[in-house]
BANUPA-754288 format. One line per 8 residues: number of its first residue (from 1); for each residue x, y, z of N, C-alpha, C. Coordinates in steps of 0.02 Angstrom, whole numbers, padded with zeros to 5 digits, always signed. Layout:
! BANUPA-754288
NUM) X:Y:Z:X:Y:Z:X:Y:Z  ...;
! end
This chain:
! BANUPA-754288
1) +00437:+00642:+00435:+00476:+00649:+00374:+00528:+00594:+00374  +00540:+00566:+00315:+00591:+00514:+00308:+00634:+00529:+00247  +00684:+00487:+00237:+00729:+00498:+00182:+00755:+00431:+00156  +00752:+00422:+00091:+00786:+00367:+00057:+00853:+00395:+00034  +00906:+00355:+00042:+00972:+00378:+00021:+01007:+00324:-00019  +01049:+00346:-00066:+01091:+00302:-00105:+01160:+00333:-00108  +01210:+00297:-00083:+01280:+00321:-00085:+01311:+00300:-00151  +01342:+00349:-00184:+01376:+00337:-00248:+01442:+00374:-00246;
9) +01497:+00337:-00248:+01563:+00369:-00250:+01575:+00418:-00194  +01553:+00402:-00134:+01565:+00447:-00078:+01516:+00505:-00072  +01467:+00508:-00117:+01416:+00560:-00115:+01347:+00527:-00107  +01298:+00567:-00089:+01232:+00540:-00075:+01178:+00573:-00117  +01138:+00531:-00149:+01077:+00552:-00183:+01020:+00535:-00134  +00971:+00580:-00128:+00918:+00565:-00079:+00850:+00587:-00103  +00799:+00557:-00072:+00730:+00575:-00084:+00696:+00584:-00016  +00671:+00644:-00004:+00633:+00657:+00057:+00561:+00637:+00046;
17) +00531:+00606:+00096:+00461:+00585:+00091:+00428:+00589:+00159  +00362:+00585:+00156:+00324:+00576:+00217:+00273:+00520:+00203  +00259:+00483:+00254:+00211:+00429:+00246:+00144:+00454:+00271  +00094:+00446:+00229:+00026:+00467:+00246:-00019:+00406:+00237  -00027:+00367:+00290:-00065:+00305:+00285:-00031:+00257:+00236  -00068:+00234:+00186:-00039:+00187:+00137:-00004:+00222:+00079  +00017:+00284:+00089:+00048:+00324:+00035:+00115:+00351:+00055  +00162:+00352:+00007:+00225:+00387:+00014:+00220:+00451:-00027;
25) +00227:+00508:+00006:+00225:+00572:-00029:+00297:+00595:-00037  +00322:+00593:-00099:+00391:+00611:-00113:+00394:+00686:-00126  +00425:+00722:-00079:+00426:+00795:-00083:+00488:+00822:-00118  +00542:+00784:-00119:+00604:+00813:-00145:+00653:+00757:-00162  +00684:+00762:-00221:+00739:+00717:-00241:+00798:+00761:-00258  +00856:+00744:-00232:+00916:+00786:-00242:+00976:+00742:-00257  +01015:+00764:-00306:+01080:+00733:-00321:+01132:+00788:-00321  +01192:+00774:-00294:+01246:+00823:-00298:+01261:+00839:-00372;
33) +01283:+00900:-00386:+01296:+00919:-00456:+01340:+00869:-00494  +01389:+00841:-00461:+01434:+00794:-00497:+01400:+00729:-00515  +01343:+00714:-00485:+01307:+00652:-00501:+01248:+00663:-00548  +01232:+00724:-00562:+01176:+00738:-00607:+01193:+00713:-00677  +01144:+00680:-00707:+01154:+00653:-00774:+01189:+00585:-00775  +01203:+00557:-00717:+01237:+00492:-00714:+01189:+00434:-00705  +01126:+00448:-00693:+01077:+00396:-00680:+01071:+00378:-00606  +01108:+00412:-00563:+01107:+00397:-00492:+01037:+00409:-00462;
41) +01006:+00464:-00480:+00939:+00479:-00453:+00888:+00428:-00478  +00897:+00405:-00539:+00853:+00353:-00566:+00860:+00288:-00529  +00922:+00270:-00511:+00933:+00209:-00472:+00901:+00216:-00403  +00906:+00276:-00374:+00873:+00289:-00310:+00798:+00279:-00317  +00769:+00307:-00370:+00696:+00301:-00380:+00676:+00228:-00389  +00716:+00188:-00423:+00701:+00117:-00430:+00697:+00085:-00361  +00743:+00103:-00316:+00742:+00077:-00248:+00680:+00099:-00210  +00660:+00161:-00220:+00599:+00187:-00187:+00539:+00147:-00211;
49) +00536:+00133:-00276:+00480:+00095:-00304:+00479:+00024:-00275  +00537:-00007:-00270:+00541:-00075:-00241:+00516:-00075:-00169  +00537:-00025:-00130:+00516:-00020:-00060:+00440:-00010:-00055  +00413:+00034:-00097:+00341:+00047:-00096:+00303:-00016:-00114  +00326:-00050:-00166:+00292:-00111:-00188:+00294:-00165:-00133  +00351:-00172:-00101:+00359:-00223:-00049:+00313:-00210:+00010  +00298:-00147:+00023:+00256:-00129:+00080:+00183:-00116:+00060  +00167:-00125:-00004:+00099:-00114:-00027:+00077:-00041:-00025;
57) +00125:+00005:-00037:+00111:+00076:-00033:+00100:+00105:-00103  +00064:+00161:-00105:+00056:+00201:-00166:+00100:+00263:-00160  +00114:+00296:-00216:+00160:+00353:-00217:+00125:+00415:-00242  +00138:+00471:-00208:+00117:+00537:-00231:+00182:+00576:-00243  +00201:+00586:-00306:+00263:+00621:-00322:+00253:+00696:-00326  +00263:+00732:-00271:+00257:+00805:-00272:+00317:+00837:-00306  +00374:+00807:-00299:+00436:+00831:-00329:+00431:+00824:-00405  +00450:+00876:-00442:+00444:+00873:-00515:+00488:+00818:-00545;
65) +00547:+00806:-00517:+00590:+00753:-00542:+00556:+00685:-00533  +00529:+00673:-00473:+00497:+00609:-00459:+00437:+00598:-00505  +00398:+00651:-00516:+00339:+00646:-00559:+00360:+00630:-00631  +00411:+00665:-00656:+00435:+00652:-00724:+00464:+00582:-00730  +00502:+00561:-00680:+00532:+00494:-00681:+00477:+00441:-00685  +00424:+00450:-00646:+00369:+00401:-00647:+00333:+00401:-00714  +00325:+00458:-00745:+00293:+00461:-00812:+00336:+00425:-00863  +00402:+00432:-00857:+00448:+00401:-00906:+00457:+00326:-00893;
73) +00445:+00303:-00833:+00454:+00233:-00815:+00385:+00203:-00801  +00350:+00191:-00854:+00279:+00172:-00850:+00267:+00106:-00813  +00318:+00064:-00806:+00307:+00001:-00772:+00290:+00012:-00698  +00299:+00073:-00674:+00284:+00089:-00604:+00221:+00131:-00596  +00185:+00145:-00649:+00126:+00189:-00644:+00071:+00158:-00600  +00072:+00092:-00592:+00022:+00061:-00548:+00032:+00083:-00476  +00090:+00111:-00459:+00103:+00134:-00391:+00077:+00205:-00378  +00057:+00240:-00430:+00032:+00308:-00421:-00033:+00308:-00381;
81) -00036:+00352:-00331:-00097:+00357:-00290:-00149:+00398:-00327;
! end
């Protein structure tokens, strides 16, 4: 199990994942209540996409937030496994 983290104003937004061969399986994305609706989780997801792209990985978004974010940000749909 691994975790991507983004620090924002002394708080942390994170995405838990596991690597399964050439795939990142995103199981959970969490933002503290005070950061919800600020775009912090979206910025985190952009970073996750950049990391996956740089390593040639595909993404399986098990987390409902991650799945919705990927549907809304179609420029990253090529990363879907």
